[in-house]
Each structure stands twice: as structure tokens, then as C-alpha cells.
N, C-alpha and C positions, 0 to 999 in steps of 0.2 A: 504494500500500500504506500509506504513512504516514498519509494522511487517513482511510482506512478504519479503521486501528488507533486513531487518535485518536477517531473517531466512536464506535467500539465502547466504548472506555474511558470516554468522557464519558457515554454512555448507561447503562452498567452500574455505573460507580464514581464518577460525578461528585458524588454526595451525601456521600462520605467526608470531604472537607475540612471541610464545614459541620458534620457530626456531631462530628468531632474538636474543632473550635473551640468548639462548644457544651459539650462535656464538659470542656474546659479552663477554662471560666469558673468563677469562684468563686460561691458562694451558689446553686448549682443543687442542689435537693433530690435525695437518693438515689433516691426513687421516680421522679422525672422522668428522672434519668440512666439508670436501668435500663430504663425504657420506650423511651428513645432507642436504647440498646444493642440491645434486642430487635428494634426496627424495623430498625436497621441490619443486624443479622444476617439478618433475614428478606429484606431487599433484596439483601444479598450472595448469599444462597442462590438468589435469583431471577435471578442474572446469566445471560446467554445468550451463545452463541458458543463459540469454541474453549476459552475458559478456564473454562467453566461448572463442569466436574467438579473442576478444580484449585482453584478458589476455594471451592467447597463443602467440599472435603476440608480445605483450610487453615483455614477458619472453624471446622469441627468439631474440628480438631486443637488450635487455639489455645484454644478454649473448654473443651475436655476437660482441658487442663492447668491451668485456673484453678480451684484447689481452693476458693477463697473465694466463688465465684460463688453457689453454693447458699445459703451462709450470708447473704450480702448480700441475696439475693432474699427469704429468710425474714424478715430484719429489715425490709426494705421493705414486706412484706405486713403486718407488725405496725404499722409507722408509718402506713400508709394505712388501717388499720382493717379490712383484708381478712381477717386471721387473728388471732384472739384466743386460740387454743388451743395456742400453742407452749409446750412444756416447756423453759424456758430452760436449766435445768441439764443436761439430757440432750442436747438438740440443739445448743445454741449455746455452752454453757459461759459464759453471761452471766446477769446478773440483769436483771429488768425495768427497774430504774433505769439500766442501761447503755444501753438502746435509744435514748433521746432524743439521745444523743451522736452517733448515726449519721445524724441527719436531713440533714446536709450533708456526709456522708462522700464523698470523691472516689472515683470509679470510674476506676482507672488502666488505660489501654489502650495503654500504650507499645508493648507487644509486638505488638498488633494494628496500630498505626500503622506500626511498622517492618516487619512482615510483609507488609503490603499496599503499601508504598511501592515495592517492586520490580515490582509489576504496573503 
């Protein structure tokens, strides 16, 4: 049983330590961090086996509680040049001159790391 559990965990969750280590590095741009978060979420939702439903539910729960995620994604789209039509005062309560300060803003995933450490 022990080896089977280890094999399942390695196959489905072995990428998490690398993702967390990358996000903990300084000087990683917000756009790159959010791409890694999105890939990690996608990979987590693709987990198979007994824990598939529990992991998917946990990912959605943690992300649903993250009120700043949408704002950071909008800022990242502006930084990457993907979206130029953001109304800063209505949507973000920021001015256009505030956006460059977010280029290297950290994406804090402490709750995610703690939540998945028990698995």
C-alpha cells in the first residue's frame, strides 16, 4: 500500500514543490507567476485516483477565497499588453501609473502550500 500511495502522489502532485520554489524566487514577473499558477491549477484538477474529487474541490475552494486573484490577472493582462481597455478607476481603483509597480509583485500561495501539504 505504501509504495502505491507514494507512486500515486508522485504522479499526481510531484510538480508542486518545483512550482512553489519557482514562485518563491524573487524577480519573477507577475505575468510569469500567474501562468505558472494557472498551469499548476490545471495539473491539480487533472489529478487521478481516489483523491481526484477532493483535490479539485480544494483547489476551487482555495481559489474562490482569493479575492485579489481577478485583480492581479487584470493587471497582468495590462502588463503583457493583452488588455489595453481597462477602466482603472472603476475596476481596479488604481491609476495607470500604478500598474508598473506590479511587474514583480509576488503571488502569495501560502494557503495553497499549507492546504496541499496534508495530501
